[in-house]
N, C-alpha and C positions, 0 to 999 in steps of 0.2 A: 718651407715655412710661408713663401709668398703664395703658394697654392692655397694653403689653409685660410690665409688671410682674405683671398679672393672669395672662397667659398663662404666664409661668414659674412663678407659684404654682400654677396648676392642674396643669401638668406634673410639678412637685415632688410635689403631692398624690397623682397618679396613681402616681407611683414608689414613695411610702411605702405605698400601698395594695397594690402589686404585692409588696412586701416581706412584707407581712403575709399574703398569700394562701397557703392551703395548696395541696398538689399537685392536688386535685380541681378547686378553682376555677381554677387555672392551666391545666388542660387543657380546662375549659369556655371560658375566655377564648381559648385557642388555637383551639379549634374554631370559634368565632364569627369569629375573624380568618382562619381558612383559607376558611370559607364566603364571606366577603366578598371575599378573592382569587379563589376560583374564579369568582365571579360576574363579577368585573371582567376576568379574563384566560383564563378556560376551565379545564376539568377537567384535572387533572394538572399545574398550574402549580406547585404544591408538593407533594411526597410524601415519605414516608419511604424511605431508601435501600434497606431489606430488603423493601419491599412488592413484590408480583408485577408491579405496574404499572411499577416502575423497572427498566430493562434491566440486570440483573446479568450475564447471559450475553453476552459480546461476541461478535458475529459476525465472522469473518475471511475474506478473500479470499487463497487460496494465490497465492505468488509465481511458480510455475513451476520453483522449485528446492527440492527437499526440504530440503537442507542450510541454506538461508536461511529456510525455514519453521520448522525446529528452532530456530535462533538467535533468531528472533522471539518464541519462546515459545508462542504460541498457534495455530501453525500456518498463519500468513500475517499479512497487515496488516489492521488493525481497520476494520471498517465504520463510517461516521458520523465518520470522523476526517480530519485533515490529515497527509499524509505528505510529507517531503521527501528526495528522492534527489539527492546531489550527488557530484562527483568531478572529476578532471582530463578533458582532452578524450580521446575515444575509449576511455574506460575500461568502457563498457557501461550507462551510466545508462538511455539510452532503450529498450535491449534489455530490461533487467529490468522496466521500466514496461510495455513491451508484451507480455511474458508474462503480467502481471497482467491486462491486457486480454484476452488469449485465454483465460485461466482464468475470467474473469467470463462471457464470451460462451459458453463450454462449458457453463455452468451456466444458460444462458438468459437471462443479463443483458444489459442495454444500455450501451454505452460511447461516451464521447465524447473527442475529442483535439483540443486547442487548439494548433495547430502555429504558435506565434509565430516561431520560427526558419525556417519554410518549408522545411523539410529532411526531412520524413517520406518514406521510400522504401517505396511500397506493396508492391513485390516481396518485400522483406526481411520487411516486416510479415506477408505472407501465408505466407512460408516458416516463420516462427515458430509459425504457427498462428492468426493473427488474421483473423477474417472481415471482410475489407475492404469487402465489399458491405453490411454492417450496421454499419460503424464510422462514426459521425458526426463529421466533421472540420471545423474551422474554421480559416482563416488570416487572422486580424484585422490591421488596419491600424495599431493602437497598443495600448498597454497598458490604457487604460481600456476600450476595446471588448473586448478579450480577457477581462478580468475581469468585465464585464457579461454576456458571453456565458456564462462559466462560472457566474456566479450564477444566471441564468435557467434554465440546464440543470439545475442542482442543485435549485432551487426547484420545478421542474416535479414532482420526487418520482419520475420514471419512468427516470432514469439511475442506473446502479449504480456507474459509475466514470468519472472525468473526469481526463485527464492535461494538465497545462500544461507545454509544452516550448518554451522554458524561461523561468525568472524574468528571466535576463539580457536576454532579447529583449523583454521587456515595457517598450517604451519609451514614457514619457508623451507625450501629444499635444503638450505645449508644447515638447518637444524636437524633435520631428518638424517642427513649424512654424517653429522658429527656425533661426538661421545655424548653421553647421557649428562654428564656434569658440566659440558661445555657452556660458557656465558655467550649469549647472542643478544646483546643489548640493542633494542630498537629495531630489529630485523622486520618483525611484523608491522610495525607502524610505518616502516619505510615501503614495505610491500603494498599495504593498503593505500598509502599516499600516491604512489606511482599508478596503481591500477584505477584508482577513482580519477585521476587526471585524465587517463585514456577513456574511461567508461563514460563519463559525464555528458560529454557531446554526443556520443553514439546513442546513448539511452534517450536524450531529448529527440533526435532525429528519427529513431525508430518507433517512438511512442509507446515503449516498453516500460513496465513498471519493474523495478528491481528492488527486492526486499532483502536487507541483510538482517539476520536474527543475530543478536549479540547477547554476550553474558555479562555479569557484574562481577567486579573484583573490588577490594578495599585497598585505599592507599595506606601505607604504615605511617604511623606517627601524627595523624591528624587529629588536633585536639579540639577544634572548633569547626563547625560546618559540617557538610555531608562527606564522609570519607569514601563513599561508593563512586566507582568509575567504571566505564566500559573498556573492553580490550581493543587492541588494534590502533592505538593512538588517537589523535584528535581529527584526522582528516575527515572521517566518516560523520563526525558532528557538523562539520561545516559544509560538505556536499549534500546531506540529507535534506529534502525538502520538508519531510515529516518525520518526528521522532516520537514513538509510542513507548511509554513506561507501563509494562504489564505487572501487576501485583496480585497476589492470592490474599483476600481479605477475611475470608470465612470458609468454613469446611461445611457442606451440606450434608445433612444426615436425614435418614428416613427409617425410623424404627430401630434406631441404634446402629444402622449400617451407613457407612459413608457412601454417598452417591455422586458426589461432585464438589466442585469449588465455586465460591463466589468470587468473581475477579473485578478489579478495578484498573482501568486503563486511562492513563493521563496523557493529553497530547502536550508534550514537553515542548516541542517545536513545530511550528507550522507556517510555511511561506505562502500558502494559498488562502488562509482564513485566520481569524483571531486564534492565538494558542491557549494552552493551560485550561482547556475544558476537559471534563472527565466524563467517563461512561462506566456503568456497572452491569454486569450480566453474569449468568450462570454457565459454567463449563461442567457438562455431565460426563461422567466417565464412560468411554466408550462410544459417546454420541457426539461430543463437541459442544458448541455454543447452543444453548437452548432458546430456539426462536420464540416458543410459546412464553417462557418466563420473560424474555426481553420485551415482547409485544405487551404482555400483562402489565408490567411495571410502568411502562410509558403511558398506556391507556388509562391505568388507574391514577397516575399523577395527573393527567389532563382531563379526568372525569368522563372519559369515553366509556369506561367501565367503572361503575360505581362501587366503592368500598365502604361497608358499614360493619365495624367491628371486624370479625374474622370472615364475614361474608362478602362475596363478590358477586355483582349482578351486572347483566347487560340488557338493555332496553326493558328494564322492570322485571326481567326474570333471573332468579338466582342461579349461578353457574357453579358455585362450589364454596365450601366452608374450608378456609385455609388456603395459603397460595399454592401448595402443591396440587390440591384438588381442582382449583381453578385452571392451573396449567394443564392438568390431565383432560379437562373438559374441552379446552381449546384443541389440544392435540388430537382428540376424538371427533371434533367437529371443525374439519379444515374449512368449510364454507364460512363459519362465524369468525374463525381465525383470520381468513383472508379479508373479510368485511372490516374487522377491527384494525387490521394491519393498514388497509387503504386509508382510514380515517386518521390514523396516526401520521402516515406519510403526508397526507393533505395538511394536517396541523402544522408540521415541521417543514413544509415545502420541498419535500423529497419527490423524486421520480416515482411513479407507480411501479410496483414490484415486477410487473411483466415487461416493463420497457427495456429494450435491448435484448430480450430474450427472442431467439428464432421463432418466427410465427409458424404455427401448425397450418398445413394445408387443408382446405376445406374438404370435408368428406363428400364423395360424389352423391348427388341427389338421387334417390330411387324413383325411377320412372314407374315402376310396377310394385304392387304389394305382394306379400309372401304368397298369396293365393294365385298370383299371376295376372290378376286384373289391373286395368291401368289405373294410376292414382290421379 
């Protein structure tokens, strides 16, 4: 009893002394405390937000869609953060994630794919631009295994992006071992909550992007408001820096044949830029996001490409009647497409498309011509 009173008295005395300290004494005391913290936990454990050591400039990974990069604010999804991509079935969630993988690989990065749904199509992934020969894929048996593999890959520090497809397919081991009709209330939510507590610091330190693809469910008995909810509890909503809601809004047809979907992506949550912005683009079957269509829409909106009735024109020359013909013209003329893209990027303050890509080595200059004479 007396020991407790002595401790409380000492603590009160220290607090009184702190009140009487001037700013110089406080800074000395703080320096001593910071030295002690750095000895115990390593340099950089505590730093000022404005210090050069603190990462003020957030690096981003392009999404493969310029309109989505613009909607996200900084030209892509942030590195070292958790991203959630959700939406109804066949809306384009995995396609959006695979385009991010392709962009990382183009820049020399390493990608991992946790295929909990056991449904990844390698042919489609290759058509999108994914280097499937260098994509590390895991098809885990249960949710615990999937999240352990994710953590180990991220902790290695060598992987730049990991896709988990999907949260709904992360079935807890207890549920797999149990009978078909057994009740397992809140098991998946607890699993996700525990995993994200462990993952979030590791992801930040390794500067890896971890993308969780999620499915939609409906709450029973909701009379007012939106009955839709995502699987896996609430933890992922809190830990995600960016949440993307992917919706199919239109079916694209050509001559009566369905060739793709028009997709709208809403940035529901964004911790690095203003949220609630939207992007629309085409996802073509077997090809992925239509780069030509995306650039054409943005260029027409900003009068980089002129639109008069059904005709599209660039620099006074007509490039096609109707959107599909204009898209085809841009696809057939990559130089003009690249020129228009750079103008769109400049307009919205995005980095040039070649930035971050490995530079080609210059070809050796020929000292002699084909005939053998000196040049």
